C-alpha positions in Angstrom: 310.8 -48.0 -42.9 310.3 -44.9 -40.7 307.3 -46.6 -39.0 309.3 -49.6 -38.2 312.0 -47.6 -36.7 309.5 -45.5 -34.7 307.8 -48.7 -33.5 311.2 -50.2 -32.4 312.0 -47.1 -30.4 308.6 -46.1 -29.1 307.4 -49.4 -27.7 310.4 -49.9 -25.4 310.0 -46.2 -24.4 306.4 -46.7 -23.5 307.1 -49.8 -21.5 310.0 -48.1 -19.7 307.7 -45.2 -18.7 305.2 -47.7 -17.3 308.1 -49.4 -15.4 309.2 -46.0 -14.0 305.7 -45.1 -12.9 305.4 -48.5 -11.0 308.8 -47.9 -9.4 307.8 -44.4 -8.3 304.4 -45.8 -7.0 306.2 -48.5 -5.0 308.7 -46.1 -3.7 305.8 -44.0 -2.4 304.5 -47.1 -0.8 307.8 -47.6 1.1 307.8 -44.0 2.2 304.1 -44.2 3.4 304.6 -47.4 5.4 307.9 -46.2 6.9 306.2 -43.0 8.0 303.2 -45.0 9.3 305.6 -47.2 11.4 307.4 -44.2 12.8 304.2 -42.5 13.7 302.7 -45.5 15.4 305.9 -46.1 17.3 305.8 -42.5 18.6 302.2 -43.2 19.8 300.9 -40.4 17.6 297.6 -42.1 17.1 295.7 -39.0 16.0 298.4 -38.5 13.2 298.0 -42.2 12.3 294.5 -41.4 11.2 295.9 -39.3 8.3 297.2 -42.6 6.7 293.7 -44.0 6.5 291.6 -43.5 3.4 289.7 -40.2 4.2 286.2 -41.8 3.6 287.0 -44.6 6.1 288.4 -42.5 9.0 286.7 -42.9 12.3 286.4 -39.4 13.7 284.9 -40.8 16.9 288.0 -42.7 18.1 288.6 -42.4 21.8 292.3 -41.8 21.8 292.4 -42.1 25.6 292.4 -45.9 25.2 295.6 -45.6 23.3 297.5 -43.6 26.0 298.3 -46.9 27.8 300.0 -48.4 24.7 303.5 -48.0 23.5 304.4 -49.9 20.3 307.9 -51.3 20.5 308.2 -53.4 17.4 306.6 -53.4 14.0 307.4 -56.5 12.0 306.1 -57.1 8.5 305.6 -60.9 8.2 304.0 -61.2 4.8 303.3 -58.9 1.8 301.0 -59.5 -1.2 301.0 -57.0 -4.1 298.2 -57.0 -6.6 299.1 -57.5 -10.2 298.3 -53.9 -11.1 300.4 -52.7 -8.2 297.6 -50.6 -6.8 296.9 -52.7 -3.7 299.2 -54.1 -1.1 298.2 -56.4 1.8 300.6 -56.8 4.7 300.5 -59.0 7.7 302.2 -57.1 10.5 303.2 -58.3 14.0 302.9 -55.4 16.4 304.7 -55.8 19.7 303.4 -53.3 22.3 303.9 -52.4 25.9 301.0 -51.8 28.3 302.3 -49.0 30.5 300.1 -49.5 33.5 301.0 -53.2 33.9 304.5 -53.5 32.5 303.4 -56.2 30.1 304.6 -56.8 26.6 302.1 -58.3 24.1 302.0 -59.0 20.4 299.1 -58.8 18.0 298.8 -59.7 14.3 297.4 -56.8 12.3 296.4 -57.1 8.6 296.9 -53.9 6.6 295.3 -53.2 3.2 296.8 -50.3 1.4 295.4 -48.8 -1.9 297.0 -46.3 -4.2 294.8 -43.3 -4.9 295.8 -42.4 -8.5 294.0 -39.1 -8.3 295.8 -38.0 -5.1 299.0 -39.8 -5.9 299.1 -41.3 -2.5 298.8 -44.6 -0.6 296.0 -45.0 2.0 295.2 -47.6 4.5 291.8 -49.3 4.1 292.0 -50.8 7.6 291.4 -49.1 10.9 293.9 -48.5 13.6 295.0 -51.7 15.3 293.0 -52.9 18.4 295.3 -53.4 21.3 294.0 -55.9 23.9 294.5 -55.6 27.6 
């Protein structure tokens, strides 16, 4: 009888803890992507590198090429979340302004985010967007 009662109470508790962990992880995803959007809109491209998985960061980026670009809109068009909730793919439409020519352009940018369980953080597994002239 005691085992049955323990089972009845422990199983829902275990599943609710799993649910809480997933909610916390997805909340961290929202925070990471919102911070990424703010950073890219502020043209802080050096700081944007901190969102990229450390082993994939390109330390040789010529940030001079980004000085002519001002992102004015960041629209998420489509989101796919993996079943284990450790990977998120987003299709993003970036609208940007070329300062030297007064031109507004739009590019589609696919983002792949992975959750690093060891660090408890979400990281991009895609490079900075490439803005065309």
